[in-house]
C-alpha positions as CSV (number, residue, x, y, z in Angstrom):
1,M,14.7,44.0,26.2
2,Q,16.3,42.5,29.3
3,P,19.9,41.2,29.0
4,F,20.0,37.6,28.2
5,D,20.9,35.5,31.3
6,P,22.6,32.1,30.5
7,T,22.9,30.7,34.0
8,F,20.2,28.1,34.0
9,L,18.9,27.4,30.5
10,L,16.5,24.6,29.8
11,F,16.7,22.7,26.6
12,V,13.6,22.1,24.4
13,P,13.7,20.1,21.1
14,G,13.4,22.4,18.0
15,D,10.8,20.1,16.6
16,R,8.4,20.3,19.7
17,T,6.7,23.6,19.1
18,D,4.1,22.7,21.8
19,R,6.9,23.0,24.3
20,F,8.4,26.3,23.3
21,A,6.3,28.8,25.3
22,K,6.3,26.5,28.4
23,A,10.1,26.3,28.4
24,V,10.5,29.9,27.9
25,G,8.1,30.7,30.8
26,S,9.5,28.2,33.2
27,A,11.5,28.9,36.3
28,A,14.8,28.5,34.3
29,S,16.6,31.7,33.4
30,G,15.8,31.0,29.8
31,A,15.3,28.3,27.2
32,I,17.5,26.8,24.5
33,I,15.5,25.8,21.4
34,D,17.8,22.9,20.2
35,L,18.3,22.3,16.5
36,E,21.2,20.0,17.1
37,D,21.2,16.8,19.2
38,A,17.6,16.9,20.1
39,V,16.4,16.8,16.6
40,A,16.8,13.8,14.0
41,P,18.4,14.6,10.7
42,E,15.0,14.2,8.9
43,G,13.4,16.8,11.2
44,K,16.0,19.5,11.1
45,A,14.5,21.5,8.2
46,R,11.1,21.5,9.9
47,A,12.5,22.4,13.2
48,R,14.6,25.3,11.6
49,V,11.4,26.8,10.1
50,A,9.3,26.4,13.2
51,T,12.0,28.0,15.4
52,A,12.3,31.0,13.1
53,A,8.6,31.4,13.0
54,F,8.4,31.3,16.8
55,L,11.1,33.9,17.3
56,D,9.6,36.2,14.7
57,A,6.2,36.1,16.5
58,S,7.6,36.6,20.0
59,H,7.4,40.1,21.5
60,D,10.6,39.5,23.8
61,V,13.2,37.0,23.0
62,S,15.4,37.9,25.9
63,R,14.8,34.5,27.4
64,V,15.2,32.5,24.2
65,A,18.5,31.0,22.9
66,V,18.9,28.7,19.8
67,R,21.6,25.9,19.7
68,I,22.5,25.6,16.1
69,N,24.2,22.7,14.6
70,G,28.0,22.7,14.7
71,A,30.4,24.1,12.3
72,G,31.5,21.5,9.7
73,T,28.1,19.8,9.8
74,Q,25.9,19.8,6.8
75,W,23.3,21.8,8.6
76,F,25.5,24.6,9.9
77,D,25.0,27.0,7.0
78,D,21.3,26.3,6.6
79,D,20.8,27.2,10.4
80,L,22.6,30.5,9.9
81,D,20.5,31.2,6.8
82,A,17.2,30.5,8.5
83,L,18.1,32.5,11.6
84,H,19.5,35.5,9.7
85,G,17.5,38.6,10.6
86,V,15.5,36.8,13.3
87,P,15.4,38.2,16.7
88,L,17.6,36.2,19.2
89,G,18.4,36.4,22.8
90,A,21.6,34.3,22.3
91,V,23.1,31.7,20.1
92,V,24.4,28.4,21.6
93,V,27.4,27.0,19.5
94,P,28.0,23.4,20.1
95,K,31.5,21.7,19.9
96,A,33.1,25.2,19.7
97,A,36.6,24.8,18.7
98,S,37.8,28.3,17.4
99,A,37.1,31.9,17.7
100,E,36.7,32.0,14.0
101,T,33.5,30.0,14.3
102,L,32.1,32.5,16.8
103,D,33.0,35.4,14.3
104,T,31.1,33.6,11.5
105,V,28.1,33.0,13.7
106,A,27.9,36.5,15.1
107,S,28.4,38.0,11.6
108,A,25.5,35.9,10.2
109,L,23.2,36.6,13.2
110,G,23.6,40.2,14.0
111,G,26.1,40.0,16.7
112,A,23.9,38.0,19.1
113,P,25.7,37.0,22.4
114,I,27.2,33.5,22.0
115,V,27.2,30.6,24.5
116,A,30.1,28.4,23.5
117,I,29.9,24.8,24.5
118,I,33.2,23.2,25.0
119,E,32.8,19.5,24.4
120,S,35.9,18.4,22.4
121,S,39.7,18.2,22.9
122,A,40.0,20.8,20.2
123,G,37.7,23.2,22.2
124,V,39.7,22.6,25.3
125,V,42.8,23.5,23.5
126,A,41.2,26.6,22.1
127,L,39.6,27.7,25.4
128,E,41.4,31.0,25.9
129,E,41.0,32.1,22.3
130,I,37.3,31.3,22.4
131,A,36.8,33.1,25.8
132,A,38.7,36.1,24.4
133,N,36.3,36.5,21.6
134,E,34.2,39.6,21.8
135,H,31.0,37.7,21.0
136,C,31.5,35.2,23.7
137,A,29.2,35.7,26.7
138,A,29.6,32.4,28.4
139,L,31.5,29.2,28.3
140,A,29.5,26.0,28.9
141,F,30.9,22.5,29.7
142,G,29.9,19.5,27.7
143,P,31.1,16.4,29.6
144,Y,29.6,13.7,27.6
145,D,30.8,14.5,24.2
146,L,34.2,15.5,25.7
147,A,34.5,12.3,27.4
148,A,33.7,10.4,24.3
149,D,36.4,12.4,22.4
150,L,39.0,11.8,25.0
151,G,38.2,8.1,25.3
152,G,37.3,8.4,29.1
153,T,34.2,8.6,31.2
154,H,32.0,11.6,32.1
155,E,32.0,11.2,35.9
156,W,32.8,14.3,37.8
157,D,36.3,13.3,39.0
158,A,37.4,12.3,35.5
159,M,36.2,15.6,34.1
160,L,37.3,17.9,37.0
161,P,40.6,19.0,35.3
162,H,38.8,20.1,32.2
163,R,36.1,21.9,34.1
164,A,38.6,23.7,36.2
165,R,40.5,24.9,33.0
166,L,37.1,26.2,31.5
167,L,36.4,28.1,34.7
168,V,39.8,29.6,34.6
169,A,39.5,30.7,31.0
170,A,36.0,32.2,31.6
171,R,37.2,34.2,34.6
172,A,40.4,35.4,32.9
173,F,38.3,37.1,30.2
174,G,35.2,38.1,32.2
175,R,32.9,35.4,30.9
176,L,30.2,33.3,32.7
177,A,31.0,29.6,33.3
178,I,28.0,27.3,33.0
179,D,28.3,23.6,33.9
180,G,26.9,20.9,31.6
181,P,23.6,19.1,32.0
182,T,23.1,16.1,34.2
183,A,21.7,13.3,31.9
184,A,19.8,11.4,34.6
185,F,17.0,14.0,34.8
186,D,14.9,11.7,37.1
187,D,17.6,11.5,39.8
188,P,17.3,14.8,41.8
189,A,19.9,13.9,44.3
190,L,22.5,13.4,41.5
191,V,21.4,16.7,40.0
192,A,21.7,18.5,43.2
193,R,25.2,16.9,43.9
194,E,26.5,17.8,40.5
195,A,25.1,21.4,40.8
196,A,26.5,21.9,44.3
197,D,30.0,20.7,43.1
198,A,29.8,23.2,40.2
199,A,28.9,26.0,42.5
200,R,31.7,25.1,44.9
201,L,34.2,25.2,42.1
202,G,33.0,28.6,41.2
203,Y,30.6,28.0,38.1
204,D,27.7,30.4,37.5
205,G,25.0,28.0,36.5
206,K,24.1,24.7,34.8
207,L,22.4,23.6,31.7
208,L,19.2,21.8,32.1
209,I,17.5,19.1,30.0
210,H,14.2,18.6,32.0
211,P,12.0,20.9,34.0
212,M,12.4,18.6,37.1
213,Q,16.0,19.8,37.2
214,I,15.2,23.5,37.4
215,E,14.5,24.1,41.2
216,V,17.0,21.5,42.3
217,A,19.8,23.1,40.4
218,R,19.1,26.7,41.3
219,A,18.7,25.7,45.0
220,A,22.1,24.2,44.9
221,F,23.7,27.5,43.6
222,R,21.8,29.8,45.9
223,P,24.0,31.0,48.9
224,S,22.8,30.0,52.4
225,D,21.3,32.8,54.6
226,E,24.6,32.7,56.6
227,Q,26.7,33.1,53.5
228,L,24.5,35.9,52.2
229,A,24.7,37.7,55.7
230,H,28.4,37.3,55.9
231,A,28.9,38.7,52.3
232,Q,26.8,41.7,53.1
233,R,28.7,42.4,56.3
234,V,32.0,42.3,54.3
235,L,30.7,44.9,51.8
236,A,29.2,47.1,54.6
237,A,32.7,47.0,56.4
238,A,34.4,48.0,53.2
239,E,32.3,51.0,52.7
240,H,33.6,52.6,55.9
241,A,37.3,51.8,55.4
242,M,39.6,50.2,53.0
243,P,41.6,48.2,54.0
244,A,38.9,47.1,56.5
245,V,38.9,44.5,59.3
246,L,35.9,42.2,59.8
247,D,35.9,39.5,62.7
248,G,39.6,39.9,63.1
249,A,40.4,39.2,59.3
250,M,41.6,41.8,56.9
251,I,39.3,42.5,53.9
252,D,41.1,42.7,50.6
253,E,39.9,43.0,47.0
254,P,39.6,39.3,46.4
255,M,37.3,39.0,49.4
256,L,35.3,41.9,48.2
257,A,34.9,40.3,44.8
258,A,33.8,37.0,46.3
259,A,31.3,38.9,48.5
260,R,29.9,40.7,45.6
261,R,29.5,37.4,43.7
262,V,27.6,35.9,46.7
263,V,25.2,38.9,47.0
264,A,24.7,38.9,43.3
265,R,23.9,35.1,43.2
266,G,21.5,35.6,46.1
267,R,19.8,38.4,44.3
268,S,19.5,36.9,40.8
269,K,18.9,33.2,41.5
270,Q,15.5,33.5,43.2
271,I,13.1,30.8,41.9
272,R,10.6,32.4,39.4
273,S,6.9,31.3,39.8
274,L,5.9,28.6,37.4
275,P,3.0,29.9,35.0
């Protein structure tokens, strides 16, 4: 089974079984079957059963994550019970606010990698603790719930300090940093702008709520031909000597790390063909 890639995950409601296969087979890096916000309280039990059945019947779940309901909700334990022993690519934990929650989820679900969504003030305070947890594969930013918790707005400039802190925590502990979704799914210009800003900041990808957002977001993260060519030249120069000089500039380890990231992004963010 291929390693789970959380960079461009497309949400699909857990009670819309007719959309599961299409979301998993889309040009996103994978799908998040959502048992949380996308499912009304009266539909959660049905969605839980349908999700478990879909995963049990799948030959390869490397592109499938499940967003469970948050710790402290009345549905958290039922979600863990329903998914116990079910094959999973990853688990998405909403409103993550402690490493203890990640340990609880991993213990119940066989140590599946966890994408922790930071969308509360408590989550921001616990960022380093969560990122350091061995089960954390990625941190994802949740601007809308965080803005509501803080009493502010979700616009990019208002959320920038918290986005930056999440990125620093992710990098400090070797985790991926995934930007939150753009709610205006029918505004490709806004999706492109927010994705490009996240890429400039250093994020690795973006959560998606509609298939229309996939290609726009991925294109914003893909390095240009010029950026890719320069990164390849940096790596080639370092192979011959270290320290090396390229175009009159000294190449050091941070420059090498940046070049490797550009090349990796260019290699892994190719648009997949839609089925």
